[in-house]
C-alpha positions in Angstrom: 15.4 65.6 164.6 12.2 65.9 162.6 9.0 66.7 164.6 6.8 66.6 161.5 3.3 65.4 162.3 2.4 61.7 161.6 -0.3 59.7 163.1 2.0 56.7 163.6 5.3 58.4 164.6 3.5 60.9 166.7 1.1 58.8 169.0 1.2 61.6 171.6 0.0 64.4 169.4 -2.3 66.6 171.4 -1.2 65.1 174.7 0.2 67.1 177.6 3.0 65.4 179.4 4.8 66.4 182.6 8.4 65.1 183.0 9.9 65.6 186.4 13.7 65.8 186.3 13.2 66.5 182.5 16.3 68.7 182.3 18.6 66.0 183.7 21.8 65.4 181.7 20.9 61.9 180.6 17.6 60.1 181.0 15.6 63.2 181.8 16.5 64.9 178.6 16.2 61.8 176.5 12.6 61.3 177.8 11.7 65.0 177.2 13.0 64.9 173.6 11.4 61.7 172.6 8.0 62.7 174.1 8.3 65.9 172.0 9.3 64.0 168.9 6.1 61.8 169.6 4.0 65.0 169.4 3.4 65.7 173.1 3.4 69.2 174.7 6.2 68.5 177.2 6.3 70.3 180.5 9.9 70.1 181.7 9.7 70.3 185.5 13.0 70.5 187.2 14.6 72.1 190.2 17.3 73.3 187.7 15.4 76.2 186.2 18.1 77.3 183.8 18.5 73.7 182.6 14.7 73.3 182.1 14.7 76.6 180.0 17.6 75.4 177.9 16.1 72.0 177.1 12.7 73.5 176.4 14.3 76.1 174.0 16.3 73.4 172.2 13.1 71.3 171.7 11.3 74.3 170.4 14.1 75.2 168.0 13.7 71.7 166.5 10.0 72.1 166.0 8.7 70.5 169.1 6.5 71.9 171.9 8.0 72.3 175.4 7.3 74.5 178.4 9.7 74.7 181.4 8.6 75.0 185.0 10.8 75.1 188.1 9.6 72.4 190.5 11.0 70.5 193.5 9.3 67.2 193.7 10.3 66.8 197.4 8.2 69.9 198.3 4.4 69.3 198.3 3.6 73.0 197.7 6.0 73.1 194.7 4.3 70.0 193.2 0.9 71.5 193.7 1.9 74.7 192.0 3.4 72.7 189.1 0.2 70.8 188.5 -2.0 74.0 188.9 0.3 75.8 186.4 -0.1 73.0 183.8 -3.8 72.8 184.3 -4.3 76.6 183.9 -2.0 76.8 180.8 -3.1 73.6 179.0 -6.4 72.6 180.6 -5.5 69.0 181.2 -2.7 66.5 182.0 -2.5 63.3 180.0 0.9 62.0 181.1 3.1 62.1 184.1 6.7 60.8 184.0 8.4 60.6 187.3 12.0 60.8 186.2 13.4 63.1 189.0 15.8 61.3 191.2 19.1 61.4 193.1 21.6 58.6 193.9 23.4 57.3 197.0 26.3 54.8 196.9 27.2 54.1 200.5 27.1 51.0 202.8 23.9 50.9 204.7 25.4 51.4 208.2 27.5 54.4 207.1 24.6 56.4 205.6 23.3 59.2 207.8 19.6 59.8 208.6 19.9 63.0 206.5 21.2 61.1 203.5 18.5 58.5 203.8 15.8 61.1 204.2 17.1 63.2 201.3 17.1 60.2 198.9 13.6 59.0 199.9 12.2 62.5 199.8 13.1 62.8 196.1 13.2 59.2 194.8 10.1 57.9 196.6 8.1 60.5 198.4 8.5 62.9 195.4 6.9 60.2 193.1 4.1 59.9 195.5 3.5 63.6 195.7 3.5 64.0 192.0 1.0 61.1 191.5 -1.2 62.4 194.3 -1.3 65.8 192.6 -2.1 64.7 189.0 -4.5 61.8 189.6 -7.5 64.1 190.2 -6.8 65.9 186.9 -6.6 62.5 185.2 -9.8 61.4 186.8 -11.5 64.5 185.5 -10.2 63.8 182.0 -11.2 60.1 182.2 -7.8 58.9 181.3 -4.1 59.2 182.0 -0.8 57.4 181.9 1.8 57.5 184.7 5.3 56.3 184.1 7.8 55.8 187.0 11.5 55.7 186.2 12.9 53.0 188.5 16.1 50.9 188.1 17.3 47.3 187.7 18.7 47.8 191.3 15.2 47.0 192.5 15.8 43.4 191.6 19.6 42.8 191.4 21.9 45.3 193.1 25.5 45.9 194.1 27.3 46.8 197.4 26.5 50.3 198.5 23.1 50.5 196.7 20.8 49.1 199.4 19.0 52.4 200.2 18.7 53.4 196.6 17.4 50.0 195.6 14.8 50.1 198.4 13.5 53.4 197.0 13.2 52.0 193.5 11.4 48.9 194.7 8.9 51.4 196.3 8.5 53.2 193.0 7.5 50.0 191.3 5.1 49.1 194.1 3.5 52.6 193.7 2.9 51.9 190.0 1.2 48.7 190.7 -0.9 50.2 193.5 -2.1 53.0 191.2 -2.9 50.6 188.5 -5.1 48.6 190.8 -6.7 51.6 192.5 -7.4 53.8 189.4 -7.7 51.5 186.4 -11.5 52.0 186.4 -10.9 55.7 186.0 -8.9 55.1 182.8 -5.6 55.7 184.5 -2.6 53.4 183.7 0.6 53.2 185.7 3.8 51.4 184.8 7.5 51.5 185.7 10.6 51.4 183.6 13.8 49.9 184.9 16.9 51.1 183.1 20.2 49.5 183.2 23.5 51.4 182.7 22.5 54.5 180.6 25.1 56.7 178.9 25.1 60.4 179.9 27.2 63.0 181.6 26.2 61.8 185.1 27.2 58.2 184.3 30.4 59.3 182.7 31.3 61.5 185.7 30.8 58.5 188.0 32.9 56.2 185.9 35.6 58.8 185.6 35.9 58.7 189.4 37.3 55.3 189.3 38.3 54.5 185.7 40.8 56.7 183.7 39.4 55.5 180.3 35.7 56.2 180.5 34.8 54.9 177.0 36.8 51.8 177.4 35.2 51.0 180.7 31.7 51.5 179.3 32.4 49.2 176.4 33.9 46.6 178.7 30.8 46.8 180.9 28.6 46.2 177.8 30.6 43.2 176.7 30.7 41.6 180.1 27.3 42.4 181.5 24.7 42.8 178.6 23.3 40.4 176.1 23.1 43.1 173.5 26.3 44.9 172.4 24.7 48.4 172.5 25.5 51.0 175.1 22.0 52.2 176.2 21.3 55.9 175.3 18.9 58.2 177.1 16.7 58.1 173.9 16.2 54.4 174.4 14.6 55.1 177.8 12.6 57.9 176.1 11.3 55.6 173.5 10.1 53.1 176.1 8.3 56.0 177.9 6.6 57.1 174.7 5.2 53.5 174.3 3.9 53.4 177.9 2.6 57.0 177.8 0.7 56.6 174.5 -2.4 54.7 173.4 -0.1 52.2 171.8 0.0 50.5 175.3 -3.6 51.1 176.1 -4.0 47.7 177.7 -0.7 47.7 179.6 -0.8 48.7 183.3 0.9 47.6 186.5 3.8 46.5 184.4 7.6 46.8 184.9 9.5 47.2 181.6 13.2 46.6 181.9 15.5 48.4 179.5 19.0 47.1 180.3 20.3 45.5 177.2 19.8 42.1 178.8 21.8 42.7 182.0 19.3 41.1 184.3 18.7 38.0 182.2 22.4 37.5 181.7 23.0 37.7 185.5 20.1 35.2 186.0 21.7 32.8 183.6 25.2 33.0 185.1 
């Protein structure tokens, strides 16, 4: 990977970007790496401190700029410490990417209150806490871009995903609300809805019910997507770069689907 400066390939040069869940094996790392490639100083905020350290070190070895911070998005004090740490170190926050999240696949009536509360505390409340903490810094700067990582489950889901889908629908609504409330402050907010994305977490899930993981993934792509490409974490990262950068300066309150055409194919069937 080449991080050499270029005004077109590095639209985020000089920007400071926080990525929650930035050490995640899959989308989180893909976002962190593509933001760094685009020239941003990437703050990798993750509850997995060792993982954040490792990803940041790897980015720096390849010539990018990354700084790890341990943060738990479900804890308001932890989020406040994260934002204060970034402001003290870099003086500003240009971009927030809310990528931290957990999953739950269980029929609605079988889920416990603890499971519901845990998922909502990370996937929805955590997004709100992070937005709440960074917006004053963005207002002071006079600009900012917030990108929430949602899911196609907000629109078309499967059995067992009701609670997860509800949280992701809330994530989209938060982005729209922020766009309306803070647009006059120069703050934009958008959501990205990925489809099935390759990564260790996805592969572990598939391995739990399919002995041939690669064959299952390729079968899924053929049967469910318009495009014959298995989505990679970097594909989500590239979408984030666009929404985080001045390249999308007039885009706000939008939902960008990155699913290889899964939703449109479902709608047509």
